[in-house]
Legacy VTK file of the C-alpha trace (Angstrom):
# vtk DataFile Version 3.0
C-alpha trace
ASCII
DATASET POLYDATA
POINTS 298 float
-21.994 -6.133 33.230
-20.931 -3.403 30.817
-18.023 -3.933 28.418
-16.263 -1.007 30.079
-16.229 -3.051 33.287
-15.183 -6.352 31.697
-12.472 -4.663 29.618
-11.078 -5.503 26.178
-8.856 -8.347 27.344
-11.542 -9.731 29.628
-13.849 -9.869 26.603
-11.164 -11.572 24.510
-10.605 -14.225 27.174
-14.362 -14.758 27.426
-14.589 -15.288 23.660
-11.595 -17.642 23.708
-13.385 -19.913 26.192
-16.335 -20.221 23.788
-14.213 -21.220 20.781
-13.599 -24.902 20.108
-11.148 -25.968 17.415
-9.953 -29.292 15.997
-6.449 -30.734 15.711
-5.726 -28.877 12.460
-5.414 -25.644 14.460
-1.940 -25.131 15.942
-2.767 -21.766 17.530
-6.207 -20.208 17.702
-7.344 -16.912 19.211
-4.900 -15.119 21.487
-1.820 -14.464 19.366
-0.980 -12.143 16.469
-2.124 -14.755 13.934
-4.098 -17.959 13.960
-1.860 -20.862 12.881
-3.255 -23.825 10.938
-1.639 -26.938 9.475
-0.975 -26.609 5.738
1.527 -29.263 4.672
4.516 -31.191 5.981
6.783 -28.154 6.292
4.454 -25.154 6.346
1.777 -23.507 8.445
-1.001 -21.255 7.188
-1.381 -17.908 8.995
-4.627 -15.949 9.310
-5.147 -12.487 10.750
-7.707 -9.699 10.519
-7.662 -6.101 11.744
-10.402 -3.514 11.770
-9.697 0.210 11.764
-12.486 2.619 12.649
-12.942 6.345 12.092
-12.559 8.227 15.367
-10.571 5.398 16.959
-7.717 4.556 14.576
-7.781 7.643 12.359
-9.701 10.897 11.990
-12.159 12.046 9.330
-9.570 14.618 8.231
-6.733 12.139 7.618
-5.470 11.452 4.106
-7.671 8.642 2.666
-4.695 7.136 0.822
-2.844 6.762 4.135
-5.978 5.392 5.826
-6.154 2.647 3.193
-2.450 1.996 3.496
-2.719 1.651 7.276
-5.647 -0.770 6.997
-3.461 -3.222 5.094
-0.238 -2.480 6.979
-1.608 -3.386 10.417
-2.496 -6.891 9.222
0.874 -7.257 7.499
2.483 -6.334 10.827
0.654 -9.256 12.465
2.065 -11.612 9.831
5.521 -10.163 10.563
5.096 -10.873 14.288
4.836 -14.578 13.427
7.783 -14.351 10.967
5.470 -15.160 8.071
5.066 -14.224 4.432
1.740 -12.551 3.502
-0.009 -13.897 0.396
-3.721 -13.020 0.081
-6.092 -10.396 1.474
-9.831 -9.760 1.768
-11.100 -6.216 2.350
-14.399 -5.329 4.037
-15.321 -1.659 3.672
-18.059 0.137 5.587
-18.454 3.677 4.229
-20.964 6.519 4.753
-23.110 7.335 1.722
-22.033 11.001 1.754
-18.412 10.096 0.981
-17.259 10.774 -2.590
-16.115 8.213 -5.130
-12.750 9.969 -5.225
-12.366 9.492 -1.462
-12.962 5.737 -1.787
-10.618 5.584 -4.796
-7.823 7.007 -2.658
-8.457 4.435 0.082
-8.303 1.649 -2.485
-5.073 3.035 -3.934
-3.496 3.012 -0.495
-4.581 -0.582 0.014
-3.428 -1.620 -3.454
-0.023 0.041 -3.352
1.176 -1.488 -0.094
-0.289 -4.861 -1.117
1.725 -4.721 -4.337
4.871 -3.778 -2.453
4.657 -6.994 -0.430
3.263 -9.143 -3.267
-0.093 -9.619 -1.574
-3.084 -10.469 -3.782
-6.320 -8.697 -2.849
-8.830 -11.380 -3.824
-12.189 -9.932 -2.765
-14.169 -8.598 0.171
-17.413 -6.833 1.035
-18.958 -3.347 1.023
-21.636 -1.929 3.311
-23.120 1.443 4.205
-22.100 2.604 7.687
-22.299 5.693 9.896
-18.490 6.021 10.004
-15.692 4.743 7.818
-14.653 1.201 8.812
-12.083 -0.983 7.050
-11.434 -4.602 7.954
-8.455 -6.271 6.302
-8.003 -10.040 6.550
-4.681 -11.505 5.412
-3.604 -15.098 4.851
0.077 -15.959 4.831
2.473 -18.832 5.282
5.429 -19.611 7.502
7.820 -22.537 7.596
7.210 -24.640 10.687
10.793 -24.162 11.865
10.468 -20.361 11.685
7.068 -19.828 13.369
7.164 -17.309 16.223
4.478 -16.783 18.870
4.044 -14.648 21.974
4.751 -17.579 24.286
8.227 -19.011 24.784
10.158 -16.242 26.557
12.562 -17.658 29.146
14.153 -16.218 32.267
17.361 -14.292 31.469
16.352 -13.816 27.808
17.216 -10.361 26.496
14.346 -8.142 25.314
14.870 -6.357 21.980
12.871 -3.918 19.884
13.067 -2.410 16.440
12.624 1.317 15.870
11.680 3.995 18.391
8.662 4.637 20.594
6.282 7.429 21.577
4.594 10.264 19.742
2.913 8.068 17.141
-0.102 10.360 16.752
2.251 12.837 15.087
1.702 10.733 11.964
3.771 7.580 12.213
0.678 5.448 12.844
-0.385 6.184 9.247
3.029 5.812 7.614
4.828 2.955 9.374
6.528 0.149 7.458
5.589 -3.410 8.517
8.721 -5.177 9.761
8.336 -8.212 7.499
11.930 -8.155 6.280
13.349 -7.808 9.783
11.136 -10.616 11.118
12.313 -13.004 8.417
15.931 -12.077 9.149
15.443 -12.820 12.837
13.711 -16.143 12.230
16.559 -17.358 10.020
19.596 -15.993 11.866
18.770 -15.942 15.585
15.270 -17.244 16.099
13.641 -15.392 19.022
11.940 -17.284 21.824
8.876 -14.996 21.574
7.762 -12.050 19.431
4.897 -9.563 19.073
4.265 -6.344 17.171
3.688 -3.220 19.262
0.206 -1.950 18.453
-1.212 -1.022 21.869
1.850 0.235 23.748
5.328 -1.093 24.520
4.520 -2.035 28.141
1.132 -3.542 27.331
2.384 -5.658 24.430
5.415 -6.820 26.394
2.840 -7.772 29.015
1.195 -10.100 26.472
4.496 -11.943 25.998
5.017 -12.129 29.754
1.463 -13.391 30.327
1.775 -16.035 27.596
5.215 -17.085 28.873
4.431 -16.814 32.613
7.386 -14.483 33.212
8.298 -11.003 34.468
10.733 -8.445 33.051
13.045 -5.546 33.824
13.276 -2.624 31.382
16.014 0.017 31.419
14.851 3.537 30.644
18.280 4.523 29.296
18.098 1.774 26.649
14.584 2.287 25.287
14.704 4.148 21.929
12.656 7.337 22.282
11.224 9.040 19.201
11.676 12.778 18.683
7.912 13.248 19.031
7.636 11.414 22.382
6.519 13.620 25.266
7.960 11.607 28.145
8.677 8.042 29.285
4.999 7.363 29.941
4.310 8.208 26.300
7.198 5.953 25.199
5.791 3.019 27.166
2.113 3.477 26.337
1.474 5.424 23.123
1.160 2.362 20.857
0.701 2.057 17.080
4.431 2.037 16.418
3.985 -1.445 14.889
7.589 -2.244 15.708
8.764 -5.739 16.657
9.277 -6.632 20.310
11.059 -9.937 20.868
13.102 -11.999 23.303
16.269 -14.012 22.608
18.690 -16.036 24.705
21.840 -14.311 25.942
23.947 -16.291 23.456
21.762 -15.267 20.525
21.625 -11.698 21.844
25.422 -11.476 21.717
25.412 -12.840 18.170
22.697 -10.369 17.123
24.512 -7.449 18.744
27.740 -8.482 16.994
26.046 -8.041 13.624
25.951 -4.303 14.411
22.478 -3.956 12.918
21.269 -0.647 14.318
17.663 -1.725 13.825
17.699 -4.115 16.810
17.996 -2.533 20.267
18.221 -4.380 23.625
15.993 -2.764 26.254
15.751 -5.230 29.128
15.704 -8.759 30.461
13.107 -11.446 31.144
12.859 -12.387 34.829
10.948 -14.678 37.124
7.223 -13.909 37.191
7.347 -12.649 40.789
9.192 -9.510 39.639
6.307 -8.477 37.388
7.279 -5.644 34.992
9.829 -3.233 36.463
11.448 -0.096 35.032
14.955 0.927 36.083
15.035 4.708 35.673
18.015 6.744 34.530
18.823 7.720 38.121
18.984 4.054 39.191
15.674 3.941 41.046
13.160 1.253 40.225
9.395 1.117 39.993
6.595 -1.069 38.737
5.391 -0.183 35.257
1.761 0.915 35.311
0.223 -0.293 32.060
-1.571 2.606 30.364
-1.584 1.178 26.852
-4.591 1.447 24.538
-7.731 -0.563 25.296
-11.003 -0.414 23.379
-13.020 -0.884 26.577
LINES 1 299
298 0 1 2 3 4 5 6 7 8 9 10 11 12 13 14 15 16 17 18 19 20 21 22 23 24 25 26 27 28 29 30 31 32 33 34 35 36 37 38 39 40 41 42 43 44 45 46 47 48 49 50 51 52 53 54 55 56 57 58 59 60 61 62 63 64 65 66 67 68 69 70 71 72 73 74 75 76 77 78 79 80 81 82 83 84 85 86 87 88 89 90 91 92 93 94 95 96 97 98 99 100 101 102 103 104 105 106 107 108 109 110 111 112 113 114 115 116 117 118 119 120 121 122 123 124 125 126 127 128 129 130 131 132 133 134 135 136 137 138 139 140 141 142 143 144 145 146 147 148 149 150 151 152 153 154 155 156 157 158 159 160 161 162 163 164 165 166 167 168 169 170 171 172 173 174 175 176 177 178 179 180 181 182 183 184 185 186 187 188 189 190 191 192 193 194 195 196 197 198 199 200 201 202 203 204 205 206 207 208 209 210 211 212 213 214 215 216 217 218 219 220 221 222 223 224 225 226 227 228 229 230 231 232 233 234 235 236 237 238 239 240 241 242 243 244 245 246 247 248 249 250 251 252 253 254 255 256 257 258 259 260 261 262 263 264 265 266 267 268 269 270 271 272 273 274 275 276 277 278 279 280 281 282 283 284 285 286 287 288 289 290 291 292 293 294 295 296 297
C-alpha cells in the first residue's frame, strides 16, 4: 500500500499502535505535545515540527522569516497545551549551494523569536540535503492544573477561535505570532475543555478535537472571522497555517469570557452529539456537512 492510499492520519495511527510508553508518560503521540511527569505540580512538554522547502515555504521566501517560522510552529504547539516554552534543539538540512549569508539569516530568524519568548537554543544537528529542511524540537513546562489537550470537549460547549482565517499563503504563514500569551490567559481565567492550534485547516483541526472527544459540532458561517485575503468560505475552513487557537468552553465559561470583551476570542459554533458530525449553518440559514479539505501530507 502506498502512503497516498493510507493517508497522513492513517500513517500516524499506525505509528501510534507501534509505540509503547511507561507510566511516566501522561500523553504520548496524538496531541500537540507529548506530556511527561516532571514533579509534583508540573508536567514536561515535548514537541517537534519539521518544515520543508516546497511544502511549507518556497525557495524564494525570505530566509529570516523561514527561520522564524521554524521556531514559531513549535511554540504554537506549546501554546495549544497552555505551556511555557523553555529549550529548543534545531536540526538543519541545507543544500551545499546555499550561501553562508542565507544560513545566517535563517539562524537570526530562529534566534530572534526564541529570545522574544525566552527560549534557550541548546544545540542540534546539521546535514547536507537536496532541499532546505528545518526541524525544531521544543521542551516546555505546564502546571498540571493548566494542561490542555485535544480531548475533553463536551456537548453544548461553545467553540471559540482567536484571529481570522483564510488566505494564509498571502504571507501570514511566515509572520504569525504564536498565541502563548492568550493560551496562558485562557488556562488561568476560564480553562477550556479542549484546545488545539490551527495548522492544517479550521475544519480539519476542529475534527481532531471532535475525534479525540467523540463529539460532533455545528459552525455558523456568519460568526467565523474571515481574513481580508480569504477567497471564500472553503478557503476559510481549509487553508490552514493560521496557527490560531481553537478551543471549547462550557456555556457558563463562554459567557464569562464574552463578558471580558476581549476581541481576540470569537465564538463560532457549538459542540454537539457525535451523530451530527460537523455541520455548517450558512448565512442564508441552510445547513450542510463540512467536507474536510484541510492540508494532508499524503
